[in-house]
Biopython code that builds the backbone (N, CA, C, O; Angstrom):
import numpy as np
from Bio.PDB.StructureBuilder import StructureBuilder

atoms = [
    (1, "MET", "N", (0.838, -1.172, 0.000)),
    (1, "MET", "CA", (0.000, 0.000, 0.000)),
    (1, "MET", "C", (0.887, 1.241, 0.000)),
    (1, "MET", "O", (1.950, 1.250, 0.621)),
    (2, "SER", "N", (0.465, 2.244, -0.670)),
    (2, "SER", "CA", (1.242, 3.467, -0.821)),
    (2, "SER", "C", (0.879, 4.493, 0.252)),
    (2, "SER", "O", (-0.197, 4.436, 0.848)),
    (3, "HIS", "N", (1.792, 5.425, 0.482)),
    (3, "HIS", "CA", (1.530, 6.536, 1.404)),
    (3, "HIS", "C", (0.708, 7.641, 0.738)),
    (3, "HIS", "O", (0.237, 8.553, 1.417)),
    (4, "ILE", "N", (0.535, 7.570, -0.569)),
    (4, "ILE", "CA", (-0.210, 8.591, -1.312)),
    (4, "ILE", "C", (-1.703, 8.410, -1.073)),
    (4, "ILE", "O", (-2.245, 7.314, -1.216)),
    (5, "LYS", "N", (-2.352, 9.506, -0.708)),
    (5, "LYS", "CA", (-3.788, 9.489, -0.427)),
    (5, "LYS", "C", (-4.466, 10.586, -1.264)),
    (5, "LYS", "O", (-4.572, 11.728, -0.816)),
    (6, "PRO", "N", (-4.924, 10.242, -2.477)),
    (6, "PRO", "CA", (-5.574, 11.249, -3.330)),
    (6, "PRO", "C", (-6.856, 11.803, -2.707)),
    (6, "PRO", "O", (-7.516, 11.139, -1.907)),
    (7, "SER", "N", (-7.180, 13.000, -3.084)),
    (7, "SER", "CA", (-8.376, 13.664, -2.555)),
    (7, "SER", "C", (-9.670, 12.960, -2.962)),
    (7, "SER", "O", (-10.707, 13.172, -2.333)),
    (8, "ASN", "N", (-9.628, 12.124, -4.005)),
    (8, "ASN", "CA", (-10.835, 11.420, -4.435)),
    (8, "ASN", "C", (-11.103, 10.155, -3.618)),
    (8, "ASN", "O", (-12.104, 9.477, -3.851)),
    (9, "GLY", "N", (-10.226, 9.827, -2.666)),
    (9, "GLY", "CA", (-10.424, 8.678, -1.806)),
    (9, "GLY", "C", (-9.967, 7.355, -2.380)),
    (9, "GLY", "O", (-10.197, 6.316, -1.762)),
    (10, "ALA", "N", (-9.330, 7.350, -3.534)),
    (10, "ALA", "CA", (-8.842, 6.110, -4.144)),
    (10, "ALA", "C", (-7.792, 5.458, -3.247)),
    (10, "ALA", "O", (-7.054, 6.142, -2.538)),
    (11, "ASN", "N", (-7.735, 4.132, -3.288)),
    (11, "ASN", "CA", (-6.715, 3.372, -2.571)),
    (11, "ASN", "C", (-5.554, 3.099, -3.516)),
    (11, "ASN", "O", (-5.673, 2.294, -4.440)),
    (12, "VAL", "N", (-4.445, 3.764, -3.287)),
    (12, "VAL", "CA", (-3.268, 3.615, -4.146)),
    (12, "VAL", "C", (-2.459, 2.417, -3.667)),
    (12, "VAL", "O", (-2.097, 2.327, -2.494)),
    (13, "PHE", "N", (-2.176, 1.490, -4.595)),
    (13, "PHE", "CA", (-1.411, 0.290, -4.276)),
    (13, "PHE", "C", (0.047, 0.403, -4.707)),
    (13, "PHE", "O", (0.943, -0.080, -4.014)),
    (14, "ILE", "N", (0.282, 1.040, -5.845)),
    (14, "ILE", "CA", (1.641, 1.221, -6.346)),
    (14, "ILE", "C", (1.786, 2.677, -6.751)),
    (14, "ILE", "O", (0.892, 3.251, -7.374)),
    (15, "ALA", "N", (2.920, 3.271, -6.393)),
    (15, "ALA", "CA", (3.209, 4.644, -6.795)),
    (15, "ALA", "C", (4.697, 4.766, -7.064)),
    (15, "ALA", "O", (5.519, 4.195, -6.348)),
    (16, "ASP", "N", (5.032, 5.511, -8.093)),
    (16, "ASP", "CA", (6.433, 5.730, -8.426)),
    (16, "ASP", "C", (6.597, 7.155, -8.930)),
    (16, "ASP", "O", (5.930, 7.571, -9.877)),
    (17, "ARG", "N", (7.491, 7.898, -8.289)),
    (17, "ARG", "CA", (7.748, 9.292, -8.652)),
    (17, "ARG", "C", (8.373, 9.366, -10.045)),
    (17, "ARG", "O", (9.160, 8.501, -10.429)),
    (18, "PHE", "N", (8.013, 10.404, -10.793)),
    (18, "PHE", "CA", (8.611, 10.621, -12.104)),
    (18, "PHE", "C", (10.123, 10.796, -11.938)),
    (18, "PHE", "O", (10.566, 11.336, -10.924)),
    (19, "PRO", "N", (10.917, 10.353, -12.903)),
    (19, "PRO", "CA", (12.369, 10.379, -12.740)),
    (19, "PRO", "C", (13.018, 11.763, -12.832)),
    (19, "PRO", "O", (14.091, 11.964, -12.263)),
    (20, "HIS", "N", (12.414, 12.702, -13.515)),
    (20, "HIS", "CA", (13.018, 14.025, -13.679)),
    (20, "HIS", "C", (12.843, 14.832, -12.400)),
    (20, "HIS", "O", (11.732, 14.936, -11.880)),
    (21, "SER", "N", (13.929, 15.404, -11.889)),
    (21, "SER", "CA", (13.862, 16.131, -10.618)),
    (21, "SER", "C", (12.896, 17.318, -10.673)),
    (21, "SER", "O", (12.339, 17.707, -9.647)),
    (22, "GLY", "N", (12.696, 17.890, -11.851)),
    (22, "GLY", "CA", (11.747, 18.989, -11.990)),
    (22, "GLY", "C", (10.296, 18.555, -11.858)),
    (22, "GLY", "O", (9.405, 19.381, -11.659)),
    (23, "ASP", "N", (10.067, 17.265, -11.968)),
    (23, "ASP", "CA", (8.718, 16.704, -11.829)),
    (23, "ASP", "C", (8.552, 15.996, -10.484)),
    (23, "ASP", "O", (7.825, 15.008, -10.389)),
    (24, "TRP", "N", (9.221, 16.498, -9.451)),
    (24, "TRP", "CA", (9.236, 15.864, -8.127)),
    (24, "TRP", "C", (7.837, 15.600, -7.576)),
    (24, "TRP", "O", (7.665, 14.709, -6.744)),
    (25, "TYR", "N", (6.854, 16.342, -8.016)),
    (25, "TYR", "CA", (5.499, 16.278, -7.469)),
    (25, "TYR", "C", (4.593, 15.308, -8.230)),
    (25, "TYR", "O", (3.432, 15.142, -7.855)),
    (26, "LEU", "N", (5.090, 14.669, -9.285)),
    (26, "LEU", "CA", (4.278, 13.760, -10.101)),
    (26, "LEU", "C", (4.639, 12.307, -9.837)),
    (26, "LEU", "O", (5.808, 11.963, -9.663)),
    (27, "HIS", "N", (3.615, 11.459, -9.810)),
    (27, "HIS", "CA", (3.798, 10.022, -9.591)),
    (27, "HIS", "C", (2.890, 9.264, -10.555)),
    (27, "HIS", "O", (1.777, 9.703, -10.848)),
    (28, "HIS", "N", (3.365, 8.136, -11.040)),
    (28, "HIS", "CA", (2.468, 7.181, -11.683)),
    (28, "HIS", "C", (1.862, 6.379, -10.538)),
    (28, "HIS", "O", (2.571, 5.983, -9.613)),
    (29, "VAL", "N", (0.560, 6.140, -10.595)),
    (29, "VAL", "CA", (-0.076, 5.338, -9.548)),
    (29, "VAL", "C", (-0.991, 4.285, -10.155)),
    (29, "VAL", "O", (-1.570, 4.462, -11.226)),
    (30, "LEU", "N", (-1.093, 3.193, -9.429)),
    (30, "LEU", "CA", (-2.079, 2.151, -9.714)),
    (30, "LEU", "C", (-2.971, 2.105, -8.486)),
    (30, "LEU", "O", (-2.498, 1.885, -7.370)),
    (31, "ALA", "N", (-4.259, 2.314, -8.697)),
    (31, "ALA", "CA", (-5.188, 2.438, -7.570)),
    (31, "ALA", "C", (-6.465, 1.651, -7.821)),
    (31, "ALA", "O", (-6.778, 1.266, -8.947)),
    (32, "LYS", "N", (-7.181, 1.429, -6.741)),
    (32, "LYS", "CA", (-8.527, 0.865, -6.797)),
    (32, "LYS", "C", (-9.487, 2.008, -6.495)),
    (32, "LYS", "O", (-9.363, 2.685, -5.475)),
    (33, "PHE", "N", (-10.460, 2.218, -7.408)),
    (33, "PHE", "CA", (-11.371, 3.348, -7.267)),
    (33, "PHE", "C", (-12.735, 2.968, -7.811)),
    (33, "PHE", "O", (-12.859, 2.578, -8.972)),
    (34, "ASN", "N", (-13.746, 3.078, -6.987)),
    (34, "ASN", "CA", (-15.126, 2.759, -7.386)),
    (34, "ASN", "C", (-15.238, 1.391, -8.051)),
    (34, "ASN", "O", (-15.934, 1.235, -9.054)),
    (35, "GLY", "N", (-14.551, 0.405, -7.486)),
    (35, "GLY", "CA", (-14.648, -0.963, -7.977)),
    (35, "GLY", "C", (-13.823, -1.266, -9.212)),
    (35, "GLY", "O", (-13.896, -2.376, -9.738)),
    (36, "GLN", "N", (-13.038, -0.308, -9.689)),
    (36, "GLN", "CA", (-12.185, -0.532, -10.859)),
    (36, "GLN", "C", (-10.729, -0.283, -10.506)),
    (36, "GLN", "O", (-10.417, 0.411, -9.539)),
    (37, "TRP", "N", (-9.855, -0.855, -11.298)),
    (37, "TRP", "CA", (-8.426, -0.568, -11.218)),
    (37, "TRP", "C", (-8.146, 0.616, -12.134)),
    (37, "TRP", "O", (-8.667, 0.695, -13.246)),
    (38, "VAL", "N", (-7.322, 1.525, -11.652)),
    (38, "VAL", "CA", (-7.052, 2.753, -12.410)),
    (38, "VAL", "C", (-5.563, 3.061, -12.397)),
    (38, "VAL", "O", (-4.894, 2.902, -11.376)),
    (39, "THR", "N", (-5.052, 3.503, -13.541)),
    (39, "THR", "CA", (-3.702, 4.068, -13.594)),
    (39, "THR", "C", (-3.869, 5.562, -13.817)),
    (39, "THR", "O", (-4.623, 5.992, -14.690)),
    (40, "TRP", "N", (-3.165, 6.339, -13.026)),
    (40, "TRP", "CA", (-3.252, 7.789, -13.086)),
    (40, "TRP", "C", (-1.874, 8.405, -12.968)),
    (40, "TRP", "O", (-0.892, 7.737, -12.644)),
    (41, "VAL", "N", (-1.831, 9.702, -13.242)),
    (41, "VAL", "CA", (-0.726, 10.539, -12.815)),
    (41, "VAL", "C", (-1.235, 11.293, -11.597)),
    (41, "VAL", "O", (-2.213, 12.035, -11.681)),
    (42, "PHE", "N", (-0.567, 11.098, -10.466)),
    (42, "PHE", "CA", (-0.940, 11.790, -9.240)),
    (42, "PHE", "C", (-0.067, 13.025, -9.081)),
    (42, "PHE", "O", (1.150, 12.961, -9.255)),
    (43, "ASN", "N", (-0.689, 14.142, -8.750)),
    (43, "ASN", "CA", (-0.005, 15.417, -8.589)),
    (43, "ASN", "C", (-0.041, 15.790, -7.100)),
    (43, "ASN", "O", (-1.110, 16.039, -6.542)),
    (44, "GLU", "N", (1.140, 15.825, -6.463)),
    (44, "GLU", "CA", (1.212, 16.161, -5.034)),
    (44, "GLU", "C", (0.767, 17.594, -4.748)),
    (44, "GLU", "O", (0.291, 17.892, -3.653)),
    (45, "ILE", "N", (0.921, 18.473, -5.727)),
    (45, "ILE", "CA", (0.591, 19.878, -5.498)),
    (45, "ILE", "C", (-0.910, 20.067, -5.302)),
    (45, "ILE", "O", (-1.333, 20.766, -4.382)),
    (46, "ASP", "N", (-1.712, 19.450, -6.157)),
    (46, "ASP", "CA", (-3.168, 19.596, -6.000)),
    (46, "ASP", "C", (-3.826, 18.369, -5.369)),
    (46, "ASP", "O", (-5.047, 18.315, -5.225)),
    (47, "ASN", "N", (-2.997, 17.375, -4.990)),
    (47, "ASN", "CA", (-3.477, 16.154, -4.337)),
    (47, "ASN", "C", (-4.551, 15.458, -5.160)),
    (47, "ASN", "O", (-5.500, 14.890, -4.620)),
    (48, "ALA", "N", (-4.380, 15.514, -6.486)),
    (48, "ALA", "CA", (-5.398, 14.954, -7.381)),
    (48, "ALA", "C", (-4.774, 14.000, -8.399)),
    (48, "ALA", "O", (-3.567, 14.004, -8.637)),
    (49, "CYS", "N", (-5.638, 13.194, -8.980)),
    (49, "CYS", "CA", (-5.249, 12.231, -10.006)),
    (49, "CYS", "C", (-5.708, 12.740, -11.373)),
    (49, "CYS", "O", (-6.802, 13.289, -11.510)),
    (50, "HIS", "N", (-4.858, 12.551, -12.374)),
    (50, "HIS", "CA", (-5.129, 13.054, -13.716)),
    (50, "HIS", "C", (-4.824, 11.964, -14.758)),
    (50, "HIS", "O", (-4.074, 11.026, -14.488)),
    (51, "HIS", "N", (-5.410, 12.104, -15.929)),
    (51, "HIS", "CA", (-5.116, 11.239, -17.089)),
    (51, "HIS", "C", (-5.319, 9.761, -16.752)),
    (51, "HIS", "O", (-4.393, 8.963, -16.893)),
    (52, "GLY", "N", (-6.509, 9.395, -16.312)),
    (52, "GLY", "CA", (-6.776, 8.033, -15.885)),
    (52, "GLY", "C", (-7.129, 7.070, -16.995)),
    (52, "GLY", "O", (-7.756, 7.433, -17.990)),
    (53, "HIS", "N", (-6.713, 5.837, -16.799)),
    (53, "HIS", "CA", (-7.127, 4.702, -17.616)),
    (53, "HIS", "C", (-7.777, 3.713, -16.656)),
    (53, "HIS", "O", (-7.193, 3.383, -15.623)),
    (54, "TYR", "N", (-8.959, 3.242, -16.976)),
    (54, "TYR", "CA", (-9.761, 2.426, -16.065)),
    (54, "TYR", "C", (-9.857, 0.988, -16.578)),
    (54, "TYR", "O", (-10.002, 0.753, -17.778)),
    (55, "PHE", "N", (-9.773, 0.012, -15.630)),
    (55, "PHE", "CA", (-9.749, -1.400, -16.001)),
    (55, "PHE", "C", (-10.579, -2.220, -15.017)),
    (55, "PHE", "O", (-10.692, -1.887, -13.837)),
    (56, "ASP", "N", (-11.151, -3.296, -15.538)),
    (56, "ASP", "CA", (-11.858, -4.243, -14.687)),
    (56, "ASP", "C", (-10.902, -5.300, -14.130)),
    (56, "ASP", "O", (-11.144, -5.866, -13.063)),
    (57, "LYS", "N", (-9.808, -5.562, -14.867)),
    (57, "LYS", "CA", (-8.866, -6.605, -14.478)),
    (57, "LYS", "C", (-7.544, -5.993, -14.015)),
    (57, "LYS", "O", (-6.994, -5.093, -14.650)),
    (58, "LEU", "N", (-7.056, -6.511, -12.891)),
    (58, "LEU", "CA", (-5.795, -6.029, -12.326)),
    (58, "LEU", "C", (-4.641, -6.200, -13.313)),
    (58, "LEU", "O", (-3.811, -5.301, -13.444)),
    (59, "LEU", "N", (-4.574, -7.334, -14.006)),
    (59, "LEU", "CA", (-3.460, -7.555, -14.938)),
    (59, "LEU", "C", (-3.439, -6.522, -16.059)),
    (59, "LEU", "O", (-2.365, -6.093, -16.479)),
    (60, "ASP", "N", (-4.598, -6.121, -16.545)),
    (60, "ASP", "CA", (-4.652, -5.079, -17.577)),
    (60, "ASP", "C", (-4.141, -3.750, -17.027)),
    (60, "ASP", "O", (-3.422, -3.017, -17.706)),
    (61, "ALA", "N", (-4.522, -3.453, -15.794)),
    (61, "ALA", "CA", (-4.067, -2.213, -15.162)),
    (61, "ALA", "C", (-2.558, -2.247, -14.924)),
    (61, "ALA", "O", (-1.875, -1.242, -15.124)),
    (62, "LEU", "N", (-2.034, -3.400, -14.498)),
    (62, "LEU", "CA", (-0.594, -3.535, -14.298)),
    (62, "LEU", "C", (0.170, -3.350, -15.601)),
    (62, "LEU", "O", (1.222, -2.710, -15.623)),
    (63, "ASP", "N", (-0.356, -3.909, -16.687)),
    (63, "ASP", "CA", (0.276, -3.718, -17.999)),
    (63, "ASP", "C", (0.320, -2.237, -18.367)),
    (63, "ASP", "O", (1.346, -1.732, -18.821)),
    (64, "ASP", "N", (-0.794, -1.554, -18.168)),
    (64, "ASP", "CA", (-0.861, -0.132, -18.494)),
    (64, "ASP", "C", (0.089, 0.672, -17.618)),
    (64, "ASP", "O", (0.772, 1.577, -18.099)),
    (65, "TYR", "N", (0.131, 0.340, -16.336)),
    (65, "TYR", "CA", (1.046, 1.018, -15.415)),
    (65, "TYR", "C", (2.486, 0.866, -15.909)),
    (65, "TYR", "O", (3.245, 1.834, -15.939)),
    (66, "GLY", "N", (2.848, -0.344, -16.292)),
    (66, "GLY", "CA", (4.202, -0.599, -16.791)),
    (66, "GLY", "C", (4.504, 0.188, -18.056)),
    (66, "GLY", "O", (5.603, 0.719, -18.214)),
    (67, "ILE", "N", (3.539, 0.264, -18.949)),
    (67, "ILE", "CA", (3.724, 1.020, -20.194)),
    (67, "ILE", "C", (3.900, 2.501, -19.883)),
    (67, "ILE", "O", (4.824, 3.134, -20.395)),
    (68, "ARG", "N", (3.029, 3.059, -19.054)),
    (68, "ARG", "CA", (3.112, 4.484, -18.704)),
    (68, "ARG", "C", (4.442, 4.805, -18.024)),
    (68, "ARG", "O", (5.106, 5.786, -18.358)),
    (69, "HIS", "N", (4.813, 3.960, -17.068)),
    (69, "HIS", "CA", (6.073, 4.163, -16.352)),
    (69, "HIS", "C", (7.251, 4.057, -17.322)),
    (69, "HIS", "O", (8.175, 4.869, -17.275)),
    (70, "GLY", "N", (7.215, 3.070, -18.188)),
    (70, "GLY", "CA", (8.296, 2.874, -19.163)),
    (70, "GLY", "C", (8.428, 4.037, -20.128)),
    (70, "GLY", "O", (9.541, 4.463, -20.438)),
    (71, "GLU", "N", (7.310, 4.552, -20.605)),
    (71, "GLU", "CA", (7.351, 5.694, -21.531)),
    (71, "GLU", "C", (7.943, 6.925, -20.849)),
    (71, "GLU", "O", (8.734, 7.650, -21.452)),
    (72, "THR", "N", (7.565, 7.162, -19.605)),
    (72, "THR", "CA", (8.104, 8.307, -18.871)),
    (72, "THR", "C", (9.609, 8.151, -18.678)),
    (72, "THR", "O", (10.366, 9.105, -18.853)),
    (73, "THR", "N", (10.037, 6.942, -18.318)),
    (73, "THR", "CA", (11.464, 6.685, -18.130)),
    (73, "THR", "C", (12.222, 6.853, -19.444)),
    (73, "THR", "O", (13.295, 7.454, -19.462)),
    (74, "GLN", "N", (11.684, 6.335, -20.533)),
    (74, "GLN", "CA", (12.334, 6.475, -21.845)),
    (74, "GLN", "C", (12.442, 7.943, -22.249)),
    (74, "GLN", "O", (13.479, 8.372, -22.755)),
    (75, "ASN", "N", (11.394, 8.704, -22.031)),
    (75, "ASN", "CA", (11.428, 10.130, -22.362)),
    (75, "ASN", "C", (12.482, 10.854, -21.526)),
    (75, "ASN", "O", (13.181, 11.735, -22.027)),
    (76, "HIS", "N", (12.591, 10.482, -20.267)),
    (76, "HIS", "CA", (13.590, 11.094, -19.390)),
    (76, "HIS", "C", (15.002, 10.751, -19.872)),
    (76, "HIS", "O", (15.867, 11.625, -19.943)),
    (77, "LEU", "N", (15.229, 9.482, -20.201)),
    (77, "LEU", "CA", (16.551, 9.072, -20.686)),
    (77, "LEU", "C", (16.902, 9.758, -21.997)),
    (77, "LEU", "O", (18.052, 10.140, -22.213)),
    (78, "LYS", "N", (15.922, 9.915, -22.863)),
    (78, "LYS", "CA", (16.147, 10.616, -24.130)),
    (78, "LYS", "C", (16.542, 12.070, -23.870)),
    (78, "LYS", "O", (17.458, 12.587, -24.509)),
    (79, "ALA", "N", (15.858, 12.727, -22.940)),
    (79, "ALA", "CA", (16.178, 14.116, -22.608)),
    (79, "ALA", "C", (17.580, 14.220, -22.019)),
    (79, "ALA", "O", (18.312, 15.160, -22.328)),
    (80, "LEU", "N", (17.962, 13.260, -21.170)),
    (80, "LEU", "CA", (19.309, 13.270, -20.605)),
    (80, "LEU", "C", (20.362, 13.088, -21.689)),
    (80, "LEU", "O", (21.400, 13.750, -21.666)),
    (81, "ALA", "N", (20.104, 12.203, -22.627)),
    (81, "ALA", "CA", (21.041, 11.979, -23.729)),
    (81, "ALA", "C", (21.185, 13.233, -24.589)),
    (81, "ALA", "O", (22.290, 13.579, -25.007)),
    (82, "GLU", "N", (20.082, 13.904, -24.849)),
    (82, "GLU", "CA", (20.128, 15.145, -25.631)),
    (82, "GLU", "C", (20.919, 16.221, -24.890)),
    (82, "GLU", "O", (21.694, 16.955, -25.504)),
    (83, "GLN", "N", (20.729, 16.319, -23.578)),
    (83, "GLN", "CA", (21.483, 17.290, -22.791)),
    (83, "GLN", "C", (22.971, 16.973, -22.812)),
    (83, "GLN", "O", (23.799, 17.877, -22.927)),
    (84, "ALA", "N", (23.312, 15.698, -22.700)),
    (84, "ALA", "CA", (24.713, 15.295, -22.725)),
    (84, "ALA", "C", (25.343, 15.621, -24.073)),
    (84, "ALA", "O", (26.488, 16.070, -24.135)),
    (85, "GLU", "N", (24.598, 15.396, -25.151)),
    (85, "GLU", "CA", (25.100, 15.700, -26.495)),
    (85, "GLU", "C", (25.313, 17.202, -26.665)),
    (85, "GLU", "O", (26.327, 17.630, -27.216)),
    (86, "GLU", "N", (24.363, 17.996, -26.193)),
    (86, "GLU", "CA", (24.502, 19.449, -26.268)),
    (86, "GLU", "C", (25.712, 19.930, -25.465)),
    (86, "GLU", "O", (26.451, 20.806, -25.916)),
    (87, "GLN", "N", (25.911, 19.358, -24.281)),
    (87, "GLN", "CA", (27.046, 19.727, -23.440)),
    (87, "GLN", "C", (28.360, 19.369, -24.125)),
    (87, "GLN", "O", (29.308, 20.154, -24.102)),
    (88, "ALA", "N", (28.417, 18.190, -24.731)),
    (88, "ALA", "CA", (29.636, 17.763, -25.434)),
    (88, "ALA", "C", (29.933, 18.686, -26.610)),
    (88, "ALA", "O", (31.088, 19.044, -26.841)),
    (89, "MET", "N", (28.898, 19.075, -27.356)),
    (89, "MET", "CA", (29.100, 19.987, -28.481)),
    (89, "MET", "C", (29.573, 21.354, -27.979)),
    (89, "MET", "O", (30.446, 21.967, -28.593)),
    (90, "HIS", "N", (29.017, 21.825, -26.896)),
    (90, "HIS", "CA", (29.413, 23.108, -26.305)),
    (90, "HIS", "C", (30.882, 23.051, -25.869)),
    (90, "HIS", "O", (31.653, 23.970, -26.147)),
    (91, "GLU", "N", (31.256, 21.981, -25.193)),
    (91, "GLU", "CA", (32.637, 21.829, -24.737)),
    (91, "GLU", "C", (33.594, 21.734, -25.918)),
    (91, "GLU", "O", (34.697, 22.279, -25.860)),
    (92, "ALA", "N", (33.195, 21.053, -26.988)),
    (92, "ALA", "CA", (34.042, 20.946, -28.183)),
    (92, "ALA", "C", (34.205, 22.315, -28.833)),
    (92, "ALA", "O", (35.289, 22.642, -29.316)),
    (93, "SER", "N", (33.154, 23.112, -28.852)),
    (93, "SER", "CA", (33.234, 24.457, -29.425)),
    (93, "SER", "C", (34.193, 25.338, -28.631)),
    (93, "SER", "O", (35.000, 26.065, -29.209)),
    (94, "ILE", "N", (34.102, 25.269, -27.325)),
    (94, "ILE", "CA", (35.002, 26.062, -26.481)),
    (94, "ILE", "C", (36.444, 25.611, -26.673)),
    (94, "ILE", "O", (37.351, 26.439, -26.762)),
    (95, "ALA", "N", (36.655, 24.310, -26.735)),
    (95, "ALA", "CA", (38.008, 23.786, -26.950)),
    (95, "ALA", "C", (38.558, 24.270, -28.284)),
    (95, "ALA", "O", (39.734, 24.620, -28.382)),
    (96, "ALA", "N", (37.720, 24.292, -29.306)),
    (96, "ALA", "CA", (38.162, 24.754, -30.631)),
    (96, "ALA", "C", (38.518, 26.245, -30.596)),
    (96, "ALA", "O", (39.465, 26.672, -31.255)),
    (97, "ILE", "N", (37.771, 27.022, -29.839)),
    (97, "ILE", "CA", (38.067, 28.454, -29.715)),
    (97, "ILE", "C", (39.413, 28.651, -29.043)),
    (97, "ILE", "O", (40.238, 29.432, -29.518)),
    (98, "TYR", "N", (39.642, 27.952, -27.944)),
    (98, "TYR", "CA", (40.912, 28.074, -27.235)),
    (98, "TYR", "C", (42.081, 27.582, -28.091)),
    (98, "TYR", "O", (43.164, 28.167, -28.080)),
    (99, "GLU", "N", (41.843, 26.498, -28.831)),
    (99, "GLU", "CA", (42.887, 25.977, -29.719)),
    (99, "GLU", "C", (43.228, 26.978, -30.794)),
    (99, "GLU", "O", (44.400, 27.180, -31.112)),
    (100, "GLY", "N", (42.204, 27.615, -31.363)),
    (100, "GLY", "CA", (42.429, 28.624, -32.408)),
    (100, "GLY", "C", (43.157, 29.839, -31.852)),
    (100, "GLY", "O", (44.007, 30.416, -32.531)),
    (101, "ALA", "N", (42.837, 30.228, -30.640)),
    (101, "ALA", "CA", (43.479, 31.394, -30.023)),
    (101, "ALA", "C", (44.926, 31.102, -29.681)),
    (101, "ALA", "O", (45.755, 32.012, -29.675)),
    (102, "ALA", "N", (45.247, 29.836, -29.393)),
    (102, "ALA", "CA", (46.613, 29.464, -29.011)),
    (102, "ALA", "C", (47.540, 29.449, -30.227)),
    (102, "ALA", "O", (48.759, 29.522, -30.073)),
    (103, "GLN", "N", (46.996, 29.357, -31.392)),
    (103, "GLN", "CA", (47.842, 29.246, -32.598)),
    (103, "GLN", "C", (48.277, 30.557, -33.117)),
    (103, "GLN", "O", (48.988, 30.619, -34.120)),
]
sb = StructureBuilder()
sb.init_structure("model")
sb.init_model(0)
sb.init_chain("A")
sb.init_seg("    ")
for serial, (resi, resn, name, xyz) in enumerate(atoms, 1):
    if name == "N":
        sb.init_residue(resn, " ", resi, " ")
    sb.init_atom(name, np.array(xyz, "f"), 0.0, 1.0, " ", f" {name:<3s}", serial, name[0])
structure = sb.get_structure()
Protein backbone atom coordinates (compact mmCIF):
# COMPACT_ATOMS: atom_id res chain seq x y z
CA MET A 1 0.00 0.00 0.00
CA SER A 2 1.24 3.47 -0.82
CA HIS A 3 1.53 6.54 1.40
CA ILE A 4 -0.21 8.59 -1.31
CA LYS A 5 -3.79 9.49 -0.43
CA PRO A 6 -5.57 11.25 -3.33
CA SER A 7 -8.38 13.66 -2.56
CA ASN A 8 -10.84 11.42 -4.43
CA GLY A 9 -10.42 8.68 -1.81
CA ALA A 10 -8.84 6.11 -4.14
CA ASN A 11 -6.72 3.37 -2.57
CA VAL A 12 -3.27 3.62 -4.15
CA PHE A 13 -1.41 0.29 -4.28
CA ILE A 14 1.64 1.22 -6.35
CA ALA A 15 3.21 4.64 -6.80
CA ASP A 16 6.43 5.73 -8.43
CA ARG A 17 7.75 9.29 -8.65
CA PHE A 18 8.61 10.62 -12.10
CA PRO A 19 12.37 10.38 -12.74
CA HIS A 20 13.02 14.02 -13.68
CA SER A 21 13.86 16.13 -10.62
CA GLY A 22 11.75 18.99 -11.99
CA ASP A 23 8.72 16.70 -11.83
CA TRP A 24 9.24 15.86 -8.13
CA TYR A 25 5.50 16.28 -7.47
CA LEU A 26 4.28 13.76 -10.10
CA HIS A 27 3.80 10.02 -9.59
CA HIS A 28 2.47 7.18 -11.68
CA VAL A 29 -0.08 5.34 -9.55
CA LEU A 30 -2.08 2.15 -9.71
CA ALA A 31 -5.19 2.44 -7.57
CA LYS A 32 -8.53 0.86 -6.80
CA PHE A 33 -11.37 3.35 -7.27
CA ASN A 34 -15.13 2.76 -7.39
CA GLY A 35 -14.65 -0.96 -7.98
CA GLN A 36 -12.19 -0.53 -10.86
CA TRP A 37 -8.43 -0.57 -11.22
CA VAL A 38 -7.05 2.75 -12.41
CA THR A 39 -3.70 4.07 -13.59
CA TRP A 40 -3.25 7.79 -13.09
CA VAL A 41 -0.73 10.54 -12.82
CA PHE A 42 -0.94 11.79 -9.24
CA ASN A 43 0.00 15.42 -8.59
CA GLU A 44 1.21 16.16 -5.03
CA ILE A 45 0.59 19.88 -5.50
CA ASP A 46 -3.17 19.60 -6.00
CA ASN A 47 -3.48 16.15 -4.34
CA ALA A 48 -5.40 14.95 -7.38
CA CYS A 49 -5.25 12.23 -10.01
CA HIS A 50 -5.13 13.05 -13.72
CA HIS A 51 -5.12 11.24 -17.09
CA GLY A 52 -6.78 8.03 -15.88
CA HIS A 53 -7.13 4.70 -17.62
CA TYR A 54 -9.76 2.43 -16.06
CA PHE A 55 -9.75 -1.40 -16.00
CA ASP A 56 -11.86 -4.24 -14.69
CA LYS A 57 -8.87 -6.60 -14.48
CA LEU A 58 -5.80 -6.03 -12.33
CA LEU A 59 -3.46 -7.56 -14.94
CA ASP A 60 -4.65 -5.08 -17.58
CA ALA A 61 -4.07 -2.21 -15.16
CA LEU A 62 -0.59 -3.53 -14.30
CA ASP A 63 0.28 -3.72 -18.00
CA ASP A 64 -0.86 -0.13 -18.49
CA TYR A 65 1.05 1.02 -15.41
CA GLY A 66 4.20 -0.60 -16.79
CA ILE A 67 3.72 1.02 -20.19
CA ARG A 68 3.11 4.48 -18.70
CA HIS A 69 6.07 4.16 -16.35
CA GLY A 70 8.30 2.87 -19.16
CA GLU A 71 7.35 5.69 -21.53
CA THR A 72 8.10 8.31 -18.87
CA THR A 73 11.46 6.69 -18.13
CA GLN A 74 12.33 6.48 -21.84
CA ASN A 75 11.43 10.13 -22.36
CA HIS A 76 13.59 11.09 -19.39
CA LEU A 77 16.55 9.07 -20.69
CA LYS A 78 16.15 10.62 -24.13
CA ALA A 79 16.18 14.12 -22.61
CA LEU A 80 19.31 13.27 -20.61
CA ALA A 81 21.04 11.98 -23.73
CA GLU A 82 20.13 15.15 -25.63
CA GLN A 83 21.48 17.29 -22.79
CA ALA A 84 24.71 15.29 -22.72
CA GLU A 85 25.10 15.70 -26.50
CA GLU A 86 24.50 19.45 -26.27
CA GLN A 87 27.05 19.73 -23.44
CA ALA A 88 29.64 17.76 -25.43
CA MET A 89 29.10 19.99 -28.48
CA HIS A 90 29.41 23.11 -26.30
CA GLU A 91 32.64 21.83 -24.74
CA ALA A 92 34.04 20.95 -28.18
CA SER A 93 33.23 24.46 -29.43
CA ILE A 94 35.00 26.06 -26.48
CA ALA A 95 38.01 23.79 -26.95
CA ALA A 96 38.16 24.75 -30.63
CA ILE A 97 38.07 28.45 -29.71
CA TYR A 98 40.91 28.07 -27.24
CA GLU A 99 42.89 25.98 -29.72
CA GLY A 100 42.43 28.62 -32.41
CA ALA A 101 43.48 31.39 -30.02
CA ALA A 102 46.61 29.46 -29.01
CA GLN A 103 47.84 29.25 -32.60
